[in-house]
N, CA, C and O atoms as CSV, one atom per row, in Angstrom:
chain,resi,resn,atom,element,x,y,z
A,1,UNK,N,N,-6.338,46.050,19.819
A,1,UNK,CA,C,-6.677,46.926,19.115
A,1,UNK,C,C,-7.727,47.910,20.051
A,1,UNK,O,O,-8.540,47.428,20.841
A,2,UNK,N,N,-7.591,49.071,19.863
A,2,UNK,CA,C,-8.490,50.142,20.493
A,2,UNK,C,C,-9.321,50.801,19.493
A,2,UNK,O,O,-8.983,51.076,18.342
A,3,UNK,N,N,-10.534,51.041,20.098
A,3,UNK,CA,C,-11.482,51.662,19.282
A,3,UNK,C,C,-12.002,53.126,19.869
A,3,UNK,O,O,-12.467,53.153,21.009
A,4,UNK,N,N,-11.927,54.222,19.160
A,4,UNK,CA,C,-12.741,55.532,19.879
A,4,UNK,C,C,-13.700,55.789,18.947
A,4,UNK,O,O,-13.672,55.604,17.730
A,5,UNK,N,N,-14.556,56.236,19.654
A,5,UNK,CA,C,-15.933,56.797,19.222
A,5,UNK,C,C,-15.723,58.457,18.806
A,5,UNK,O,O,-14.882,59.217,19.287
A,6,UNK,N,N,-16.641,58.740,17.873
A,6,UNK,CA,C,-16.920,60.229,17.632
A,6,UNK,C,C,-17.494,60.883,18.899
A,6,UNK,O,O,-18.349,60.398,19.640
A,7,UNK,N,N,-16.861,62.093,19.020
A,7,UNK,CA,C,-17.514,62.700,20.359
A,7,UNK,C,C,-18.778,63.152,19.858
A,7,UNK,O,O,-18.966,63.530,18.701
A,8,UNK,N,N,-19.752,63.093,20.888
A,8,UNK,CA,C,-21.243,63.582,20.770
A,8,UNK,C,C,-21.799,63.490,21.955
A,8,UNK,O,O,-21.540,62.568,22.729
A,9,UNK,N,N,-22.682,64.512,22.235
A,9,UNK,CA,C,-23.375,64.518,23.617
A,9,UNK,C,C,-24.393,63.528,23.527
A,9,UNK,O,O,-24.874,62.955,24.505
A,10,UNK,N,N,-24.694,63.348,22.423
A,10,UNK,CA,C,-25.868,62.001,22.286
A,10,UNK,C,C,-25.195,60.467,22.073
A,10,UNK,O,O,-24.414,60.093,21.198
A,11,UNK,N,N,-25.628,59.921,22.896
A,11,UNK,CA,C,-25.172,58.521,22.742
A,11,UNK,C,C,-25.590,57.705,21.742
A,11,UNK,O,O,-24.883,56.731,21.482
A,12,UNK,N,N,-26.645,57.901,21.088
A,12,UNK,CA,C,-27.000,57.490,19.807
A,12,UNK,C,C,-26.121,57.950,18.541
A,12,UNK,O,O,-25.872,57.232,17.572
A,13,UNK,N,N,-25.725,59.188,18.712
A,13,UNK,CA,C,-24.730,59.486,17.618
A,13,UNK,C,C,-23.511,58.735,17.655
A,13,UNK,O,O,-23.034,58.188,16.660
A,14,UNK,N,N,-22.919,58.703,18.998
A,14,UNK,CA,C,-21.849,57.870,19.351
A,14,UNK,C,C,-21.801,56.738,18.724
A,14,UNK,O,O,-20.928,56.449,17.906
A,15,UNK,N,N,-22.852,55.926,19.104
A,15,UNK,CA,C,-23.014,54.249,18.499
A,15,UNK,C,C,-23.114,54.295,17.090
A,15,UNK,O,O,-22.484,53.507,16.385
A,16,UNK,N,N,-23.969,55.288,16.567
A,16,UNK,CA,C,-24.099,55.096,15.023
A,16,UNK,C,C,-22.825,55.514,14.209
A,16,UNK,O,O,-22.542,55.123,13.077
A,17,UNK,N,N,-22.245,56.214,14.844
A,17,UNK,CA,C,-20.933,56.853,13.900
A,17,UNK,C,C,-19.834,55.699,13.821
A,17,UNK,O,O,-19.683,54.823,14.673
A,18,UNK,N,N,-19.203,55.829,12.823
A,18,UNK,CA,C,-18.018,54.970,12.674
A,18,UNK,C,C,-17.033,55.033,13.852
A,18,UNK,O,O,-17.042,56.093,14.478
A,19,UNK,N,N,-16.189,54.078,14.255
A,19,UNK,CA,C,-15.319,54.292,15.051
A,19,UNK,C,C,-13.767,54.182,14.421
A,19,UNK,O,O,-13.461,53.527,13.425
A,20,UNK,N,N,-12.888,54.964,15.228
A,20,UNK,CA,C,-11.716,55.084,14.701
A,20,UNK,C,C,-10.815,53.794,15.426
A,20,UNK,O,O,-10.991,53.505,16.610
A,21,UNK,N,N,-9.991,53.183,14.694
A,21,UNK,CA,C,-9.171,51.967,15.292
A,21,UNK,C,C,-7.785,52.149,15.410
A,21,UNK,O,O,-7.150,52.732,14.531
A,22,UNK,N,N,-7.222,51.659,16.512
A,22,UNK,CA,C,-5.952,52.068,16.664
A,22,UNK,C,C,-5.220,50.833,17.047
A,22,UNK,O,O,-5.960,49.940,17.460
A,23,UNK,N,N,-4.063,50.581,17.016
A,23,UNK,CA,C,-3.248,49.201,17.157
A,23,UNK,C,C,-2.447,49.394,18.298
A,23,UNK,O,O,-1.894,50.490,18.388
A,24,UNK,N,N,-2.239,48.442,19.321
A,24,UNK,CA,C,-1.119,48.647,20.325
A,24,UNK,C,C,0.293,48.165,19.600
A,24,UNK,O,O,1.399,48.372,20.099
A,25,UNK,N,N,0.131,47.674,18.685
A,25,UNK,CA,C,1.427,47.448,17.899
A,25,UNK,C,C,1.613,47.824,16.529
A,25,UNK,O,O,1.183,47.042,15.681
A,26,UNK,N,N,2.287,49.090,16.086
A,26,UNK,CA,C,2.301,49.728,15.074
A,26,UNK,C,C,2.739,48.619,13.864
A,26,UNK,O,O,2.186,48.509,12.769
A,27,UNK,N,N,3.832,47.868,14.347
A,27,UNK,CA,C,4.687,47.027,13.495
A,27,UNK,C,C,3.393,45.851,12.956
A,27,UNK,O,O,3.152,45.751,11.754
A,28,UNK,N,N,2.818,45.218,13.737
A,28,UNK,CA,C,1.845,44.405,13.665
A,28,UNK,C,C,0.806,45.019,12.626
A,28,UNK,O,O,0.597,44.417,11.573
A,29,UNK,N,N,0.125,46.266,12.926
A,29,UNK,CA,C,-0.757,46.881,12.149
A,29,UNK,C,C,-0.141,47.021,10.674
A,29,UNK,O,O,-0.825,46.791,9.676
A,30,UNK,N,N,1.313,47.450,10.607
A,30,UNK,CA,C,1.672,47.613,9.031
A,30,UNK,C,C,1.525,46.209,8.322
A,30,UNK,O,O,1.111,46.065,7.171
A,31,UNK,N,N,1.943,45.138,9.218
A,31,UNK,CA,C,1.968,44.023,8.424
A,31,UNK,C,C,0.660,43.373,7.979
A,31,UNK,O,O,0.582,42.752,6.919
A,32,UNK,N,N,-0.317,43.525,8.779
A,32,UNK,CA,C,-1.681,43.003,8.447
A,32,UNK,C,C,-2.628,43.724,7.769
A,32,UNK,O,O,-3.619,43.218,7.242
A,33,UNK,N,N,-2.303,45.119,7.765
A,33,UNK,CA,C,-3.245,45.921,7.190
A,33,UNK,C,C,-3.209,46.016,5.512
A,33,UNK,O,O,-2.256,45.611,4.846
A,34,UNK,N,N,-4.153,46.490,5.076
A,34,UNK,CA,C,-4.456,46.520,3.615
A,34,UNK,C,C,-4.073,47.736,3.261
A,34,UNK,O,O,-4.647,48.680,3.805
A,35,UNK,N,N,-3.004,48.005,2.259
A,35,UNK,CA,C,-2.696,49.552,2.242
A,35,UNK,C,C,-1.896,49.496,0.920
A,35,UNK,O,O,-1.360,48.505,0.425
A,36,UNK,N,N,-1.930,50.925,0.391
A,36,UNK,CA,C,-1.114,50.851,-0.714
A,36,UNK,C,C,-0.112,51.793,-0.657
A,36,UNK,O,O,0.463,52.022,-1.721
A,37,UNK,N,N,0.284,52.475,0.451
A,37,UNK,CA,C,1.479,53.129,0.524
A,37,UNK,C,C,2.070,53.194,2.234
A,37,UNK,O,O,1.481,52.582,3.125
A,38,UNK,N,N,2.995,53.821,2.422
A,38,UNK,CA,C,3.666,53.765,3.622
A,38,UNK,C,C,2.517,54.395,4.917
A,38,UNK,O,O,2.402,53.986,6.072
A,39,UNK,N,N,1.934,55.266,4.376
A,39,UNK,CA,C,1.066,55.927,5.233
A,39,UNK,C,C,1.324,56.447,6.512
A,39,UNK,O,O,0.507,56.422,7.433
A,40,UNK,N,N,2.536,56.951,6.578
A,40,UNK,CA,C,3.147,57.606,7.817
A,40,UNK,C,C,2.272,58.478,8.554
A,40,UNK,O,O,2.360,58.368,9.777
A,41,UNK,N,N,1.524,59.240,8.150
A,41,UNK,CA,C,0.501,59.911,8.704
A,41,UNK,C,C,-0.438,59.244,9.637
A,41,UNK,O,O,-0.890,59.871,10.595
A,42,UNK,N,N,-0.751,58.031,9.418
A,42,UNK,CA,C,-1.582,57.108,10.134
A,42,UNK,C,C,-0.745,56.333,11.045
A,42,UNK,O,O,-1.217,55.954,12.116
A,43,UNK,N,N,0.296,56.102,10.758
A,43,UNK,CA,C,1.216,55.541,11.811
A,43,UNK,C,C,1.513,56.473,12.894
A,43,UNK,O,O,1.440,56.110,14.068
A,44,UNK,N,N,1.845,57.660,12.555
A,44,UNK,CA,C,2.205,58.744,13.460
A,44,UNK,C,C,0.979,58.919,14.433
A,44,UNK,O,O,1.116,58.851,15.655
A,45,UNK,N,N,-0.368,59.177,13.743
A,45,UNK,CA,C,-1.679,59.059,14.532
A,45,UNK,C,C,-1.861,57.957,15.541
A,45,UNK,O,O,-2.407,58.117,16.633
A,46,UNK,N,N,-1.405,56.923,15.130
A,46,UNK,CA,C,-1.407,55.682,16.072
A,46,UNK,C,C,-0.424,55.759,17.271
A,46,UNK,O,O,-0.704,55.294,18.376
A,47,UNK,N,N,0.766,56.387,16.972
A,47,UNK,CA,C,1.657,56.448,17.936
A,47,UNK,C,C,1.067,57.876,19.109
A,47,UNK,O,O,0.971,57.898,20.336
A,48,UNK,N,N,0.859,58.611,18.374
A,48,UNK,CA,C,0.042,59.783,19.432
A,48,UNK,C,C,-1.017,59.127,20.232
A,48,UNK,O,O,-0.988,59.258,21.456
A,49,UNK,N,N,-1.994,58.400,19.633
A,49,UNK,CA,C,-2.969,57.754,20.382
A,49,UNK,C,C,-2.442,56.597,21.709
A,49,UNK,O,O,-2.967,56.385,22.802
A,50,UNK,N,N,-1.414,56.098,21.184
A,50,UNK,CA,C,-0.884,55.200,22.094
A,50,UNK,C,C,-0.075,55.865,23.318
A,50,UNK,O,O,0.011,55.235,24.373
A,51,UNK,N,N,0.525,57.150,23.181
A,51,UNK,CA,C,1.024,57.998,24.122
A,51,UNK,C,C,0.053,58.717,24.977
A,51,UNK,O,O,0.291,59.099,26.123
A,52,UNK,N,N,-1.115,58.880,24.302
A,52,UNK,CA,C,-2.196,59.582,25.187
A,52,UNK,C,C,-2.722,58.558,26.229
A,52,UNK,O,O,-2.997,58.819,27.400
A,53,UNK,N,N,-2.808,57.465,25.675
A,53,UNK,CA,C,-3.171,56.237,26.581
A,53,UNK,C,C,-2.248,56.123,27.591
A,53,UNK,O,O,-2.691,56.121,28.739
A,54,UNK,N,N,-1.038,56.026,27.415
A,54,UNK,CA,C,-0.138,55.822,28.405
A,54,UNK,C,C,0.051,57.055,29.373
A,54,UNK,O,O,0.503,56.819,30.493
A,55,UNK,N,N,-0.212,58.155,29.076
A,55,UNK,CA,C,0.060,59.582,29.766
A,55,UNK,C,C,-1.075,59.598,31.029
A,55,UNK,O,O,-0.733,59.874,32.179
A,56,UNK,N,N,-2.352,59.292,30.691
A,56,UNK,CA,C,-3.145,59.649,31.505
A,56,UNK,C,C,-4.349,58.791,31.414
A,56,UNK,O,O,-4.401,57.918,30.548
A,57,UNK,N,N,-5.486,59.011,32.388
A,57,UNK,CA,C,-6.602,58.137,32.364
A,57,UNK,C,C,-7.665,59.108,31.986
A,57,UNK,O,O,-8.380,59.578,32.871
A,58,UNK,N,N,-7.812,59.417,30.838
A,58,UNK,CA,C,-8.680,60.374,30.153
A,58,UNK,C,C,-9.519,59.712,29.213
A,58,UNK,O,O,-9.080,58.664,28.739
A,59,UNK,N,N,-10.864,60.194,28.776
A,59,UNK,CA,C,-11.621,59.780,27.690
A,59,UNK,C,C,-10.958,60.303,26.379
A,59,UNK,O,O,-10.456,61.424,26.296
A,60,UNK,N,N,-10.992,59.529,25.511
A,60,UNK,CA,C,-10.265,59.931,24.154
A,60,UNK,C,C,-11.373,59.523,22.836
A,60,UNK,O,O,-11.806,58.418,22.509
A,61,UNK,N,N,-11.605,60.770,22.295
A,61,UNK,CA,C,-12.861,60.875,21.152
A,61,UNK,C,C,-12.159,61.430,20.008
A,61,UNK,O,O,-11.125,62.085,20.136
A,62,UNK,N,N,-12.762,61.152,18.780
A,62,UNK,CA,C,-12.308,61.808,17.682
A,62,UNK,C,C,-13.859,62.994,17.628
A,62,UNK,O,O,-14.897,62.792,18.258
A,63,UNK,N,N,-13.578,64.237,16.663
A,63,UNK,CA,C,-14.731,64.756,16.504
A,63,UNK,C,C,-14.734,65.140,14.838
A,63,UNK,O,O,-13.757,65.389,14.131
A,64,UNK,N,N,-16.144,65.101,14.474
A,64,UNK,CA,C,-16.533,65.595,13.330
A,64,UNK,C,C,-17.475,66.381,13.110
A,64,UNK,O,O,-18.486,66.217,13.793
A,65,UNK,N,N,-17.461,67.316,12.251
A,65,UNK,CA,C,-18.460,68.166,11.783
A,65,UNK,C,C,-18.373,68.396,10.375
A,65,UNK,O,O,-18.669,67.489,9.598
A,66,UNK,N,N,-17.941,69.689,9.902
A,66,UNK,CA,C,-17.724,70.017,8.665
A,66,UNK,C,C,-16.074,69.495,8.451
A,66,UNK,O,O,-15.739,68.934,7.408
A,67,UNK,N,N,-15.174,69.735,9.490
A,67,UNK,CA,C,-13.846,69.268,9.393
A,67,UNK,C,C,-14.000,67.987,10.512
A,67,UNK,O,O,-15.026,67.564,11.046
A,68,UNK,N,N,-12.457,67.490,10.675
A,68,UNK,CA,C,-12.304,66.511,11.601
A,68,UNK,C,C,-11.218,66.847,12.570
A,68,UNK,O,O,-10.171,67.327,12.136
A,69,UNK,N,N,-11.384,66.636,13.836
A,69,UNK,CA,C,-10.079,66.633,14.717
A,69,UNK,C,C,-9.890,65.172,15.347
A,69,UNK,O,O,-10.765,64.469,15.853
A,70,UNK,N,N,-8.445,64.875,15.179
A,70,UNK,CA,C,-8.154,63.445,15.429
A,70,UNK,C,C,-8.296,62.945,16.761
A,70,UNK,O,O,-8.606,61.769,16.950
A,71,UNK,N,N,-8.038,63.958,17.946
A,71,UNK,CA,C,-8.239,63.612,19.398
A,71,UNK,C,C,-8.975,64.721,20.100
A,71,UNK,O,O,-8.646,65.902,19.985
A,72,UNK,N,N,-9.896,64.337,20.766
A,72,UNK,CA,C,-10.629,65.169,21.820
A,72,UNK,C,C,-10.477,64.643,23.082
A,72,UNK,O,O,-11.070,63.600,23.356
A,73,UNK,N,N,-9.721,65.239,23.968
A,73,UNK,CA,C,-9.416,64.898,25.235
A,73,UNK,C,C,-10.360,65.419,26.490
A,73,UNK,O,O,-10.433,66.569,26.922
A,74,UNK,N,N,-10.995,64.354,26.906
A,74,UNK,CA,C,-12.162,64.802,27.922
A,74,UNK,C,C,-11.749,64.301,29.225
A,74,UNK,O,O,-11.417,63.122,29.343
A,75,UNK,N,N,-11.742,65.173,30.300
A,75,UNK,CA,C,-11.435,64.789,31.700
A,75,UNK,C,C,-12.608,65.366,32.665
A,75,UNK,O,O,-12.878,66.559,32.802
A,76,UNK,N,N,-13.137,64.463,33.192
A,76,UNK,CA,C,-14.397,64.408,34.102
A,76,UNK,C,C,-15.552,64.881,32.953
A,76,UNK,O,O,-15.767,64.194,31.954
A,77,UNK,N,N,-16.088,65.834,33.164
A,77,UNK,CA,C,-17.291,66.521,32.328
A,77,UNK,C,C,-16.945,67.378,31.237
A,77,UNK,O,O,-17.843,67.921,30.594
A,78,UNK,N,N,-15.828,67.545,30.980
A,78,UNK,CA,C,-15.529,68.616,30.413
A,78,UNK,C,C,-14.314,68.384,29.136
A,78,UNK,O,O,-13.230,67.925,29.495
A,79,UNK,N,N,-14.481,68.640,27.979
A,79,UNK,CA,C,-13.270,68.610,26.792
A,79,UNK,C,C,-12.314,69.478,27.275
A,79,UNK,O,O,-12.728,70.598,27.573
A,80,UNK,N,N,-10.811,69.184,27.473
A,80,UNK,CA,C,-9.898,70.031,27.744
A,80,UNK,C,C,-8.809,70.342,26.868
A,80,UNK,O,O,-8.009,71.257,27.065
A,81,UNK,N,N,-8.800,69.385,25.685
A,81,UNK,CA,C,-7.642,69.456,25.049
A,81,UNK,C,C,-8.217,68.936,23.516
A,81,UNK,O,O,-8.917,67.932,23.382
A,82,UNK,N,N,-7.786,69.811,22.406
A,82,UNK,CA,C,-7.681,69.021,21.164
A,82,UNK,C,C,-6.394,69.110,20.440
A,82,UNK,O,O,-5.593,70.042,20.377
A,83,UNK,N,N,-6.370,67.755,19.827
A,83,UNK,CA,C,-5.221,67.440,19.132
A,83,UNK,C,C,-5.355,67.101,17.657
A,83,UNK,O,O,-6.143,66.187,17.413
A,84,UNK,N,N,-4.702,67.693,16.579
A,84,UNK,CA,C,-4.714,67.473,15.473
A,84,UNK,C,C,-3.354,66.875,15.073
A,84,UNK,O,O,-2.367,67.492,15.475
A,85,UNK,N,N,-3.131,65.617,14.243
A,85,UNK,CA,C,-2.163,65.140,13.753
A,85,UNK,C,C,-1.906,65.136,12.274
A,85,UNK,O,O,-2.430,64.381,11.456
A,86,UNK,N,N,-1.083,66.024,12.057
A,86,UNK,CA,C,-0.659,66.193,10.483
A,86,UNK,C,C,0.881,66.168,10.198
A,86,UNK,O,O,1.580,67.176,10.098
A,87,UNK,N,N,1.232,65.112,10.102
A,87,UNK,CA,C,2.813,64.960,10.168
A,87,UNK,C,C,3.508,65.906,8.974
A,87,UNK,O,O,4.550,66.506,9.235
A,88,UNK,N,N,2.908,66.011,7.695
A,88,UNK,CA,C,3.534,66.772,6.814
A,88,UNK,C,C,2.410,67.807,6.441
A,88,UNK,O,O,1.313,67.545,5.948
A,89,UNK,N,N,2.902,69.005,6.773
A,89,UNK,CA,C,1.975,70.287,6.300
A,89,UNK,C,C,2.523,70.820,5.035
A,89,UNK,O,O,2.773,72.025,5.017
A,90,UNK,N,N,2.744,70.143,4.011
A,90,UNK,CA,C,3.602,70.515,2.879
A,90,UNK,C,C,2.849,71.451,2.023
A,90,UNK,O,O,3.518,72.225,1.337
A,91,UNK,N,N,1.368,71.510,1.945
A,91,UNK,CA,C,0.784,72.463,1.245
A,91,UNK,C,C,0.028,73.402,1.973
A,91,UNK,O,O,-0.362,73.159,3.115
A,92,UNK,N,N,-0.235,74.591,1.315
A,92,UNK,CA,C,-0.979,75.664,2.243
A,92,UNK,C,C,-2.655,74.975,2.228
A,92,UNK,O,O,-3.364,75.289,3.184
A,93,UNK,N,N,-3.113,74.268,1.400
A,93,UNK,CA,C,-4.316,73.758,1.257
A,93,UNK,C,C,-4.526,72.906,2.781
A,93,UNK,O,O,-5.391,73.061,3.642
A,94,UNK,N,N,-3.482,72.054,2.726
A,94,UNK,CA,C,-3.484,71.067,3.891
A,94,UNK,C,C,-3.549,71.834,5.104
A,94,UNK,O,O,-4.494,71.736,5.887
A,95,UNK,N,N,-2.457,72.679,5.295
A,95,UNK,CA,C,-2.533,73.583,6.428
A,95,UNK,C,C,-3.537,74.234,6.871
A,95,UNK,O,O,-3.812,74.230,8.071
A,96,UNK,N,N,-4.408,75.053,5.759
A,96,UNK,CA,C,-5.438,75.532,6.078
A,96,UNK,C,C,-6.722,74.751,6.584
A,96,UNK,O,O,-7.556,75.200,7.370
A,97,UNK,N,N,-6.727,73.565,6.020
A,97,UNK,CA,C,-7.876,72.567,6.308
A,97,UNK,C,C,-7.599,72.161,7.831
A,97,UNK,O,O,-8.494,72.238,8.673
A,98,UNK,N,N,-6.416,71.762,8.108
A,98,UNK,CA,C,-6.265,71.301,9.388
A,98,UNK,C,C,-6.264,72.377,10.696
A,98,UNK,O,O,-6.303,71.985,11.863
A,99,UNK,N,N,-6.221,73.565,10.365
A,99,UNK,CA,C,-6.229,74.847,11.356
A,99,UNK,C,C,-7.698,75.224,11.319
A,99,UNK,O,O,-8.253,75.637,12.337
A,100,UNK,N,N,-8.340,75.090,10.162
A,100,UNK,CA,C,-9.770,75.309,10.145
A,100,UNK,C,C,-10.702,74.149,10.782
A,100,UNK,O,O,-11.728,74.551,11.331
A,101,UNK,N,N,-10.498,72.966,10.774
A,101,UNK,CA,C,-11.006,72.077,11.610
A,101,UNK,C,C,-10.841,72.169,13.082
A,101,UNK,O,O,-11.760,71.914,13.861
A,102,UNK,N,N,-9.499,72.585,13.497
A,102,UNK,CA,C,-9.205,72.815,14.860
A,102,UNK,C,C,-9.965,74.074,15.397
A,102,UNK,O,O,-10.538,74.039,16.485
A,103,UNK,N,N,-9.952,75.164,14.617
A,103,UNK,CA,C,-10.724,76.118,15.034
A,103,UNK,C,C,-12.184,75.819,15.218
A,103,UNK,O,O,-12.721,76.192,16.261
A,104,UNK,N,N,-12.826,75.229,14.371
A,104,UNK,CA,C,-14.218,74.907,14.398
A,104,UNK,C,C,-14.247,74.075,15.763
A,104,UNK,O,O,-15.058,74.448,16.611
A,105,UNK,N,N,-13.530,73.118,16.009
A,105,UNK,CA,C,-13.592,72.222,17.154
A,105,UNK,C,C,-13.611,73.302,18.455
A,105,UNK,O,O,-14.529,73.408,19.268
A,106,UNK,N,N,-12.383,74.055,18.435
A,106,UNK,CA,C,-12.404,74.840,19.543
A,106,UNK,C,C,-13.574,76.027,19.713
A,106,UNK,O,O,-13.774,76.605,20.782
A,107,UNK,N,N,-14.218,76.259,18.633
A,107,UNK,CA,C,-15.419,77.213,18.973
A,107,UNK,C,C,-16.418,76.479,19.649
A,107,UNK,O,O,-17.092,76.978,20.550
A,108,UNK,N,N,-16.571,75.061,19.171
A,108,UNK,CA,C,-17.668,74.211,19.646
A,108,UNK,C,C,-17.436,73.883,21.320
A,108,UNK,O,O,-18.389,73.961,22.096
A,109,UNK,N,N,-16.262,73.562,21.715
A,109,UNK,CA,C,-15.841,73.366,22.972
A,109,UNK,C,C,-15.465,74.606,23.799
A,109,UNK,O,O,-15.407,74.497,25.023
A,110,UNK,N,N,-15.211,75.753,23.212
A,110,UNK,CA,C,-15.122,76.890,23.852
A,110,UNK,C,C,-13.541,76.858,24.682
A,110,UNK,O,O,-13.290,77.065,25.869
A,111,UNK,N,N,-12.616,76.508,23.518
A,111,UNK,CA,C,-11.266,76.244,24.045
A,111,UNK,C,C,-10.405,77.503,23.183
A,111,UNK,O,O,-10.667,77.866,22.036
A,112,UNK,N,N,-9.399,78.009,24.001
A,112,UNK,CA,C,-8.802,79.129,23.494
A,112,UNK,C,C,-7.265,78.677,22.798
A,112,UNK,O,O,-6.502,79.443,22.209
A,113,UNK,N,N,-7.059,77.222,23.049
A,113,UNK,CA,C,-5.745,76.841,22.502
A,113,UNK,C,C,-6.124,75.272,21.839
A,113,UNK,O,O,-7.040,74.561,22.253
A,114,UNK,N,N,-5.306,74.973,20.858
A,114,UNK,CA,C,-5.259,73.861,20.127
A,114,UNK,C,C,-3.968,73.349,19.693
A,114,UNK,O,O,-3.056,74.174,19.634
A,115,UNK,N,N,-3.706,72.077,19.362
A,115,UNK,CA,C,-2.392,71.506,19.237
A,115,UNK,C,C,-2.342,70.779,17.884
A,115,UNK,O,O,-3.252,69.972,17.692
A,116,UNK,N,N,-1.477,70.927,16.972
A,116,UNK,CA,C,-1.086,70.339,15.726
A,116,UNK,C,C,0.255,69.517,15.918
A,116,UNK,O,O,1.329,70.080,16.130
A,117,UNK,N,N,0.137,68.392,15.844
A,117,UNK,CA,C,1.453,67.572,15.925
A,117,UNK,C,C,1.882,67.461,14.467
A,117,UNK,O,O,1.079,67.252,13.559
A,118,UNK,N,N,3.203,67.614,14.294
A,118,UNK,CA,C,3.714,67.646,12.847
A,118,UNK,C,C,4.974,66.914,12.919
A,118,UNK,O,O,5.410,66.381,13.939
A,119,UNK,N,N,5.624,66.924,11.583
A,119,UNK,CA,C,6.979,66.348,11.629
A,119,UNK,C,C,7.977,67.628,12.021
A,119,UNK,O,O,8.819,67.364,12.880
A,120,UNK,N,N,7.977,68.553,11.656
A,120,UNK,CA,C,8.973,69.484,12.108
A,120,UNK,C,C,8.612,70.982,12.533
A,120,UNK,O,O,9.443,71.760,13.001
A,121,UNK,N,N,7.308,71.276,12.318
A,121,UNK,CA,C,6.825,72.486,12.531
A,121,UNK,C,C,6.933,72.782,14.043
A,121,UNK,O,O,6.621,71.906,14.849
A,122,UNK,N,N,7.392,74.064,14.473
A,122,UNK,CA,C,7.600,74.320,15.889
A,122,UNK,C,C,7.291,75.847,16.220
A,122,UNK,O,O,8.126,76.725,16.440
A,123,UNK,N,N,6.029,75.958,16.207
A,123,UNK,CA,C,5.940,77.521,16.196
A,123,UNK,C,C,4.181,78.006,16.686
A,123,UNK,O,O,3.278,77.195,16.479
A,124,UNK,N,N,3.948,79.051,17.174
A,124,UNK,CA,C,2.683,79.386,17.660
A,124,UNK,C,C,2.080,80.468,16.643
A,124,UNK,O,O,2.782,81.361,16.169
A,125,UNK,N,N,0.828,80.323,16.372
A,125,UNK,CA,C,-0.030,81.064,15.531
A,125,UNK,C,C,-1.397,81.517,16.015
A,125,UNK,O,O,-2.251,80.664,16.255
A,126,UNK,N,N,-1.658,82.825,16.174
A,126,UNK,CA,C,-3.021,83.212,16.583
A,126,UNK,C,C,-3.798,83.507,15.379
A,126,UNK,O,O,-3.454,84.194,14.418
A,127,UNK,N,N,-5.032,82.809,15.597
A,127,UNK,CA,C,-6.132,82.789,14.430
A,127,UNK,C,C,-7.302,83.036,15.161
A,127,UNK,O,O,-7.623,82.187,15.992
A,128,UNK,N,N,-8.047,84.094,15.006
A,128,UNK,CA,C,-9.351,84.465,15.388
A,128,UNK,C,C,-9.345,84.545,16.763
A,128,UNK,O,O,-10.382,84.181,17.317
A,129,UNK,N,N,-8.326,84.978,17.536
A,129,UNK,CA,C,-8.103,85.190,19.006
A,129,UNK,C,C,-7.699,83.876,19.662
A,129,UNK,O,O,-7.433,83.899,20.864
A,130,UNK,N,N,-7.628,82.730,18.983
A,130,UNK,CA,C,-7.313,81.492,19.266
A,130,UNK,C,C,-5.751,80.996,19.169
A,130,UNK,O,O,-5.192,81.306,18.117
A,131,UNK,N,N,-5.105,80.388,19.969
A,131,UNK,CA,C,-3.771,79.934,19.852
A,131,UNK,C,C,-3.623,78.751,19.313
A,131,UNK,O,O,-4.168,77.820,19.906
A,132,UNK,N,N,-2.856,78.455,18.058
A,132,UNK,CA,C,-2.859,77.149,17.691
A,132,UNK,C,C,-1.110,76.893,17.722
A,132,UNK,O,O,-0.277,77.659,17.236
A,133,UNK,N,N,-0.870,75.756,18.347
A,133,UNK,CA,C,0.463,75.424,18.665
A,133,UNK,C,C,0.821,74.204,17.775
A,133,UNK,O,O,0.264,73.107,17.800
A,134,UNK,N,N,1.938,74.626,16.916
A,134,UNK,CA,C,2.356,73.476,16.202
A,134,UNK,C,C,3.732,72.831,16.770
A,134,UNK,O,O,4.693,73.551,17.040
A,135,UNK,N,N,3.757,71.504,16.923
A,135,UNK,CA,C,4.924,71.018,17.790
A,135,UNK,C,C,5.031,69.598,17.008
A,135,UNK,O,O,4.146,68.815,16.664
A,136,UNK,N,N,6.586,69.549,16.839
A,136,UNK,CA,C,7.094,68.248,16.246
A,136,UNK,C,C,6.720,67.153,16.984
A,136,UNK,O,O,6.607,67.313,18.199
A,137,UNK,N,N,6.495,66.031,16.486
A,137,UNK,CA,C,6.280,64.706,17.124
A,137,UNK,C,C,7.290,64.501,18.039
A,137,UNK,O,O,6.739,64.382,19.133
A,138,UNK,N,N,8.434,64.403,18.151
A,138,UNK,CA,C,9.561,64.146,18.776
A,138,UNK,C,C,9.617,64.970,20.203
A,138,UNK,O,O,9.904,64.474,21.293
A,139,UNK,N,N,9.298,66.259,19.957
A,139,UNK,CA,C,9.176,67.291,21.058
A,139,UNK,C,C,7.936,66.867,21.800
A,139,UNK,O,O,8.037,66.720,23.018
A,140,UNK,N,N,6.875,66.671,21.260
A,140,UNK,CA,C,5.675,66.324,22.012
A,140,UNK,C,C,5.807,64.934,22.725
A,140,UNK,O,O,5.117,64.755,23.728
A,141,UNK,N,N,6.588,63.995,22.316
A,141,UNK,CA,C,6.676,62.794,22.813
A,141,UNK,C,C,7.704,63.053,24.127
A,141,UNK,O,O,7.797,62.132,24.938
A,142,UNK,N,N,8.312,64.027,24.302
A,142,UNK,CA,C,9.348,64.276,25.196
A,142,UNK,C,C,8.602,65.109,26.564
A,142,UNK,O,O,9.054,65.094,27.709
A,143,UNK,N,N,7.421,65.786,26.136
A,143,UNK,CA,C,6.767,66.607,27.263
A,143,UNK,C,C,6.280,65.555,28.240
A,143,UNK,O,O,5.842,64.442,27.951
A,144,UNK,N,N,6.416,66.041,29.342
A,144,UNK,CA,C,6.012,65.263,30.680
A,144,UNK,C,C,5.056,66.325,31.401
A,144,UNK,O,O,5.250,67.509,31.677
A,145,UNK,N,N,4.126,65.616,31.576
A,145,UNK,CA,C,3.061,66.570,32.430
A,145,UNK,C,C,3.167,66.240,33.967
A,145,UNK,O,O,2.460,66.839,34.777
């Protein structure tokens, strides 16, 4: 099991906030977890986390304010990437919520670009002078830095 902290410049806030939990084995997670549905979104989020851990030695957090961003990637002293995982952007409300949360975090960390990993959306959108990249999971998994 892996635990990630909420991003905060305050150590007290990090310690007091709930941690997000990811499993090294998604099959085992599915067998032992208490759930009422397939919860594909949470499984995909777990896959993205494992791939982030595999790709590089960075600090991984989540961010929460009014909205929430699944992954805050920190290299050295600065936040360099924000990743939202929303496998199915079926409704306008869901899409709006995911974009709003990402923009809010981009403003806080002074980033001009954010990523939303989806089932099949493959496009770029400009919102308030910021670039939102929608990328299918399969395509993101093939990206090699």
